[in-house]
TINUBA-276643 format. One line per 2 residues: their letters; for each residue x, y, z of N, C-alpha, C, O. Coordinates in steps of 0.1 Angstrom, whole numbers, plus 2048, in hexadecimal, padded with zeros to 3 digits. Each point is the difference from the previous one (the first is absolute). Example, Ala and Ser with C-alpha at 12.3 -4.5 7.8 and 13.67 -1.06 7.14 Angstrom:
<pts>
AS) 884:7C7:84E:7F7:80C:800:809:80C:800:80A:800:807 ~ 7F2:80B:7F2:809:80B:800:7F8:80B:808:805:80B:801
</pts>
This chain:
<pts>
MT) C2D:9C7:30A:80A:809:806:804:7FA:80D:7F8:7FD:809 ~ 815:801:7F9:806:7FA:80C:803:80C:80A:804:80B:7FC
MP) 7FB:7F2:811:803:809:80A:80F:800:803:806:7F5:7FF ~ 801:816:805:80E:800:804:801:7F7:80C:7F7:7FD:807
PE) 816:7FE:7FB:802:7F6:80B:7FC:806:80E:7FC:7F8:809 ~ 805:815:7F9:7FD:805:80D:7F1:7FF:804:7FD:801:80B
HE) 7FB:7FC:7EB:7F1:7FF:802:7FD:7F1:803:7F4:7FD:803 ~ 815:7FA:7FD:7FE:7F2:803:800:7FE:80F:7FC:7F5:804
NP) 809:814:803:802:7FF:80F:7F2:801:806:7F9:80A:7FE ~ 803:7EC:80B:7F3:801:806:7FF:80C:80A:7F5:804:804
AV) 817:801:801:800:80B:809:7FB:80D:7FA:7FD:80A:807 ~ 803:7F6:7EC:7FD:80C:7F8:7F2:805:804:7FD:80C:802
LS) 7F9:7EA:800:7F3:804:803:7FE:805:80E:7F7:807:803 ~ 812:7F4:806:7FE:804:80E:807:80E:804:7FD:805:80B
YP) 80A:801:7EC:807:80C:803:7FC:80A:7F5:809:803:7F7 ~ 7EB:803:808:7FD:80A:7F6:808:80D:803:803:803:80B
LT) 7FF:804:7EA:807:80D:802:7F6:80B:804:7F5:801:7FB ~ 80E:806:80F:7F8:80B:805:808:80D:7FE:80D:800:802
ML) 7ED:80B:7FA:807:80C:7FE:802:808:80D:7F8:800:809 ~ 814:806:7F8:803:809:80A:7FA:80E:7FD:801:804:7F4
TQ) 7F8:802:815:7F9:80C:7FD:804:80B:80A:7FE:80C:7FD ~ 806:7F1:80F:804:809:80A:80E:805:7FF:809:7F8:7FE
RA) 7F9:815:803:80D:806:7FF:80A:7FA:80A:80C:7FE:7FE ~ 7EF:800:80E:808:7FA:80B:806:7F3:7FC:80B:7FD:804
DF) 7ED:7FA:7F5:805:7F3:7FC:80C:802:7F6:80A:7F9:800 ~ 7F5:811:7F7:80B:803:7F6:80C:805:808:80B:7FC:7FC
LR) 7F3:80C:80E:80B:805:807:807:7F5:808:80D:800:802 ~ 7EC:7F7:804:805:7F5:807:809:7F7:7F7:80A:7FB:804
AA) 7F0:803:7F0:808:7F7:7F6:80D:807:7FC:80A:7FA:7FE ~ 7F5:813:801:80C:808:7FC:80B:7FF:80B:80C:801:7FC
QA) 7F0:7FD:810:80A:7FF:80B:806:7F2:802:80A:7FE:807 ~ 7F0:7F8:7F2:804:7F2:802:80A:7FC:7F5:808:808:7FB
RR) 7F7:7EC:801:80A:7FB:7F6:7FD:805:7F2:7F5:803:7FC ~ 816:7FF:7FD:7FF:804:7F2:80A:7F9:7F7:80B:7FD:804
QS) 7F1:801:7F0:808:7F9:7F6:7FF:807:7F3:7F5:800:7FA ~ 816:804:801:7FF:807:7F2:801:7F6:7F5:807:7F6:801
AP) 7F2:80C:7F5:800:7F8:7F4:801:80A:7F4:7FD:80C:801 ~ 807:7EF:7F3:802:809:7F5:7F3:807:7FC:801:80C:7FB
GF) 7F4:7EE:807:7F3:807:7FC:7F8:807:80A:7F7:808:7FD ~ 80D:7F6:810:7F8:806:80B:808:7FE:80D:80A:7F9:800
LL) 7F0:80D:80B:805:7FD:80D:7F5:7F9:808:7F5:804:7FF ~ 80F:7F1:808:7F7:7F9:808:802:803:80F:80B:7FF:805
QA) 7EA:805:801:801:802:80F:7F7:7F6:806:7F5:7FD:7FB ~ 80F:7FD:810:7F8:7F5:806:802:800:80F:80A:804:806
RE) 7EB:7F9:801:800:7FF:80E:7F7:7F5:805:7F5:7FD:7FA ~ 80F:7FC:810:7F8:7F5:806:7F6:807:80A:805:807:809
RG) 7EE:7F7:7F6:7F7:806:809:7F8:7F6:808:7F9:804:809 ~ 809:7EF:7F4:7F8:7F6:806:7F2:7FF:7FA:7FD:808:7F7
GD) 7FB:7EF:80D:7F3:7FE:7FA:800:7F8:7F4:80A:7F9:7FD ~ 7EB:807:7FC:7FE:7F8:7F4:800:808:7F4:7FD:80C:800
GI) 806:7EE:7F4:7FF:807:7F4:80C:808:7FC:808:803:809 ~ 7F8:801:7EB:80B:808:7FA:7FA:80E:7FD:7F5:800:7F9
RI) 811:80A:80B:7FB:80E:7FD:80B:806:7F7:80C:7FF:802 ~ 7EF:809:7F3:809:805:7F6:7FC:80F:7FE:7F4:803:800
GY) 816:805:7FE:7FE:80E:7FD:80A:804:7F4:80A:7FA:7FE ~ 7F2:811:7FC:808:805:7F4:802:80F:802:7F7:807:804
TC) 815:7FD:7F8:804:80E:801:807:804:7F3:80A:7FA:7FD ~ 7F1:811:7FD:807:805:7F4:800:80F:801:7F5:806:7FF
SK) 816:800:804:801:80F:802:800:807:7F3:801:7FA:7F5 ~ 7FF:813:80B:800:808:7F4:80E:800:7FA:801:804:7F4
KL) 809:7F6:812:80D:7FE:7FA:7FF:7F7:7F4:808:800:7F7 ~ 7EE:7F7:809:7FE:7F7:7F5:7FB:807:7F3:803:7FB:7F5
GN) 7F6:810:80C:7FB:807:7F5:7F2:805:802:7FC:802:80B ~ 7FD:800:7EA:7F3:806:801:7F6:7F5:805:804:7F5:802
AV) 7EF:80F:7FF:7F6:7F6:805:7FF:7F4:7F8:7FE:7F5:805 ~ 803:80C:7EE:7FE:7F5:7F7:80B:7F6:803:7FE:7F4:801
TR) 80F:811:800:80B:7F7:803:7FF:7F9:80E:803:7F5:801 ~ 7F9:813:809:7FF:7FB:80D:7F5:7F5:801:802:7F5:806
NR) 7F3:80D:7F3:7F5:7F6:800:804:7F4:7F8:7FD:7F5:805 ~ 80B:80C:7F1:805:7F4:7F9:809:7F8:809:800:7F4:800
AK) 809:813:807:809:7FA:809:7F8:7F8:80B:804:7F5:803 ~ 7F2:811:802:7F8:7FA:80B:7F9:7F3:7FA:7FF:7F6:807
RR) 7FC:80C:7ED:7F9:7F4:7FA:809:7F4:7FE:7FD:7F5:803 ~ 810:80E:7F9:80A:7F6:7FE:803:7F9:80E:801:7F4:801
LR) 801:815:809:804:7FB:80D:7F4:7F7:806:803:7F6:806 ~ 7F1:80F:7F8:7F4:7F8:805:800:7F2:7F9:7FD:7F6:807
EV) 805:809:7EC:800:7F4:7F9:80B:7F7:805:7FE:7F3:801 ~ 80E:812:801:80C:7F8:804:7FC:7FA:80E:803:7F4:802
AR) 7F8:815:807:7FD:7FB:80D:7F5:7F5:800:800:7F6:807 ~ 7F6:80C:7F0:7F5:7F6:7FF:805:7F3:7FC:7FB:7F5:804
LV) 80F:80B:7F3:805:7F3:7FB:80A:7F9:809:801:7F4:800 ~ 807:814:807:80B:7FA:808:7FD:7FF:80F:803:7F5:805
LP) 7F7:815:801:7FF:7FF:80F:7F8:7F4:805:804:7FB:80B ~ 7F1:801:7EF:7F9:7F5:806:808:7F3:801:7FE:7F8:809
GV) 80C:807:7EE:808:7F4:800:80C:801:809:804:7F6:806 ~ 802:816:7FC:80D:801:807:7FF:809:80C:809:800:808
GH) 7ED:808:7F9:7FE:809:80B:7FD:7F8:80D:7FB:7F5:7FF ~ 808:811:80C:7FD:7FA:80D:7F4:806:807:7FF:80C:800
SG) 7F9:7EB:805:7F4:805:807:804:808:80D:80A:7FC:806 ~ 7EF:80F:7FC:803:808:80C:80A:80B:7FD:806:806:809
WD) 7FD:7FC:7EA:80A:80A:7FC:7F9:80B:7F8:7F6:7FD:7F9 ~ 80F:80F:808:7FC:80C:7F7:80B:802:7F6:80C:800:804
YV) 7F1:802:7F0:80A:803:7F5:7FB:80D:7FA:7F5:802:7FD ~ 815:807:800:7FE:80C:7F8:80A:800:7F5:80C:7FF:802
LV) 7EE:803:7F2:809:801:7F4:800:80E:7FC:7F6:807:7FE ~ 817:7FF:801:802:80E:7FD:806:800:7F2:80B:7FA:7FD
GK) 7EE:80D:7FA:805:802:7F2:80D:808:7FF:802:809:808 ~ 806:7F3:7EE:80C:807:7FE:7FF:808:7F2:7FA:7FB:7F7
PG) 80B:811:809:7FF:808:7F3:806:7F8:7F4:80B:7FB:801 ~ 7ED:805:7F5:805:7F9:7F4:7FF:7F1:800:7FA:7FA:7F8
AT) 80C:800:812:801:7F1:801:7F3:7F9:801:7FE:7F6:7FA ~ 7F9:80F:80F:7F3:7F9:802:7F8:7FF:7F3:7FA:7F6:7FE
VE) 806:815:7FB:7F8:800:7F3:807:7F9:7F5:7F9:7FA:7F7 ~ 814:808:808:807:7FB:7F4:805:7F2:801:803:7FA:7F6
RD) 7FF:801:816:806:7F3:802:7F6:7F5:7FA:7F4:801:801 ~ 812:7F5:7F9:7F9:7F4:7FB:7F8:7FA:80B:804:7FE:80B
FA) 7EF:7FE:7F2:7F7:7FB:80A:805:7F3:806:7FF:7FE:80C ~ 807:7F9:7EC:805:7F4:806:80B:802:80A:802:7F9:809
LL) 806:812:7F4:80B:803:809:7FA:806:80D:806:7FE:80B ~ 7EF:80A:7F4:7FA:805:80D:7FB:7F4:808:801:801:80D
LE) 7F9:7F5:7ED:7FC:7F4:808:80B:7FA:807:7FF:7FD:80C ~ 80D:801:7ED:80B:7FA:806:806:809:80B:805:7FB:80A
DL) 7FB:812:7F4:805:80A:80A:7F8:7FE:80D:806:800:80B ~ 7ED:7FF:7F4:7F8:7FE:80C:803:7F3:807:801:7FF:80C
RR) 800:7F6:7ED:803:7F3:806:80D:801:807:802:7FB:80B ~ 808:80B:7EF:80E:801:806:800:809:80C:806:7FC:80A
AI) 7F3:80F:7F5:7FF:809:80B:7F9:7FA:80C:805:802:80C ~ 7F1:7F6:7F2:7F9:7FA:80C:809:7F5:806:800:7FF:80C
RK) 807:7FA:7EB:809:7F6:806:80A:806:809:804:7FB:80A ~ 802:811:7F2:80A:807:807:7FA:806:80D:807:800:80B
IH) 7ED:805:7F4:7FA:806:80C:7FE:7F5:80B:802:803:80C ~ 7FA:7F1:7F0:7FD:7F5:80A:80C:7F7:803:7FF:7F6:807
A) 80D:80D:7F3:80C:7F8:802:805:802:80E:80A:7FA:804
</pts>
């Protein structure tokens, strides 16, 4: 099994993903940059320091608990595959699920959505 191109980057090992857990971090990210994508909304803020921190938000607008959990699982996997290769160290990212789109959108399109959103955030 071959690894995707984003895992060939040696910087991948130096910037592990850390989860955002504090509400204040989510609120600070919501006040900073945001980029809409067809499958989700990306919020990002530069905090300084090392490493990439990531958080996920799926409100009850997405549906019942099963649907929200499925959306979060998909967002976690997209972030795991894309952020180590294209995310910037010292940044916090929050992926916010969109009703219908996050669960129903093709997974390959979600991957491309995140790559494009990060490029626009850092442009």
